[in-house]
C-alpha positions, 0 to 999 in steps of 0.5 A: 792283141792277145785278148782281141785274138781270143775274141776273134776266135770266139766269134768264128770258132763254129766255122773254123772247127772240123773243116779239114784245114791244116794248122798253117791255114789257121795260123795264117788267118790269125796273123791277118786277124792280128793286122786287122785288130791293130786299129783297136790294139795300138791306141789302147797300148799307147794310152796304157803305156803312157799312163804306166810310164809317167805314173811310174816316174811320178811314183818314184819322184823322178818327175820331181827331180826333172822339174827341180832341175829346171826342165819343164814337163813338155821339154821332158816329153819332147823325145817321146813326142818325136817317137809318137810322131814316128809311130803315127807316120808308121800307123798311117802307112800301115792302115793304108798299105798293110791293112787292106791286104790283110783284110783281103786275105782274111776275108778270102780265108773266112769265105773258104771256111764258110763254103767248106763242109765239115770233114767227111767222117762216118761214125758207127751207128749214126746217120751221116748226111753231110753229102748232098742227097744221101744219108749213110749209116754204118754198123761197124768199121774196120780198124783201118777205116776202109772196110765197112759192115752193115751199111744202110744208104738212103738216096734222096737225090730224086727228091721224093723221100726215102724211095731208094734204099741200099742195104749191104752187109759189107763194103769198101770205100776209097777216093778216086784218083782226082779225090773228087769222088768217094767210091763205095764197093758194096757186097751182098746187098739189096736195093729197094726202089719205089717208082711213081705211077706209069702213064695210063695207070694213075693209081698204080706204083711199082716197088722194085727189089734188086739183090746184088753180089757187087754194087758200086756207088759214087759220092761227089766230094767236091764240096769237101775240097779245101780249095783257096778262092781267088783273091781278085773276087774280093779286091773291090770291097771297100775294106780291101782298098787303099786311099787311091783305090777308094778315091777312084771307086767313090768317083765311079759310084758318084758318076754312076749315081748321077747318071742313074738319076738322069735316066730315072728322070728321062723314064718317068717324065713322059708319064706326066703328060701335063708337063706338055701343057703350060698353065697360064691364067687358068688356061692351058696353053699349047704350042699352037694356042690357048685351050679354054677349060670348061667348068669341069677343068681338065676333064672338059678336054676329054670326050665322055667316050674316052674318059674311062680308057683315059682314066684306066691308062692314067692309073696304069701309068701311075702304078708303073711310075710308083713301082719304078720310083720305089726300085729307084729309091732302093737303088739310090739308098744302097749306092748312097750307103756304099759311097758313105762306106767308102768315105768312112774307110777313107777317113779311117786311114787318118783317124788311126794315126791321130787317135794314137797321138791324142791318146798319148797326150791323154795318157801322159798327163794322166800318169803324171797326175795319178802318180801310180805305175804298174798294172793296177790303177793305170790299167783301170784308168786306161780302159775307162778312157779307151772305152769312152773313146771307142764308144764315141768312135763307133757311134760316129762311124755308125752315124756316118755309115747310115748317112745321119752325119757327114762322113768326116764329122762322124769319123773325127767326132771322137778325136775332136771331143777328146782333144780338149780333154787332152789339153785340159789334162796337160794343163793340169799336169804342167801346173802340178794339179792334184786332180785325182787326189781323193783325199783333197775331195774328201776334205772338201766335202767334209768341210762343206758338210760341217759348214752346212751343219752349223 
């Protein structure tokens, strides 16, 4: 979990630093990030702990003592299997109840960090442009940070470049009572402003210079306020839903998509005028009778005077149908992918629990076979198998999201592939197979090479 949290920090460090949020908000974000990392951390922890536990038992010959007492490996594993079933049950309720809420709160906090501007900070001799429409430079600041000297302010709010400039020898800044505005009281300065041409004077511009003893300017700081967003804005996202909510949302999307397809058909069907005619034995049949076609086919039904208008009207209708079809296809693709995302999240609630059980049945026999405890070889073996599981899982999930594979097949692909591996390793552990005895493999290849040399 610590490693995953460090990866989380490296990913979002740019938006977390310098936004003025307190340490308690960062701690809250890390707590929710920990909950969202459970689907990665828990299976890996179970796999590693199973390998270490049974590896230590095998290294200290405790498994030999258990088997010599007439207790099989499966019987010895029964208490741990019961514990794993409890783990799987808790993991299911965690993924269904806790994770959606954690994702909702984490997503809301990350949104607030993204929307917040960096902390308002004026540095001596450096232009600050964090306030929209203004660039501020301070020559010197008093120790209390309130009194400023040698101020230069560019006002870009009009959108015409540096046409409005304020220069002041001294100023004091403070926040308004509601902390929405930063107020600067400037003293002994000059305001320069260039204006555009006046009406009737196309080529003339005015340059205005105003000297002042006191001048007040307000800056809007609403973008710097750390206001927490309403969580209800994000609760309809598929990652923030439990099983019941996902089922209801998916049904609503499927109903909308089917209705949209009906409306699409109703819109474009009138554009195909040939649908009003029926082709029968080379003739077009209308309700009132049969229309004989000439040598030119359907063109014989159109008078020469109206052919141009008819073709032009058909071309306009075809273009309208094409544009409407393209937009409809994009909408269909978007909603189909959204339904797939709901199905992926639906199956994810179950795959976490089953993945924990499958990885336990891989880790336990692996530890029995390799007979090594501690944090050496077990860690290497656990990481190899977990990377294999994670790569297959991510691949299947991406296939499911894109619609290349059915959602249940993509989400369960890693589990289905690793179950035979777990059964094979369990069989090898029960029969005391030396599957990872590299000395046996070395002897085999040595004998094989000797036989070939003869």
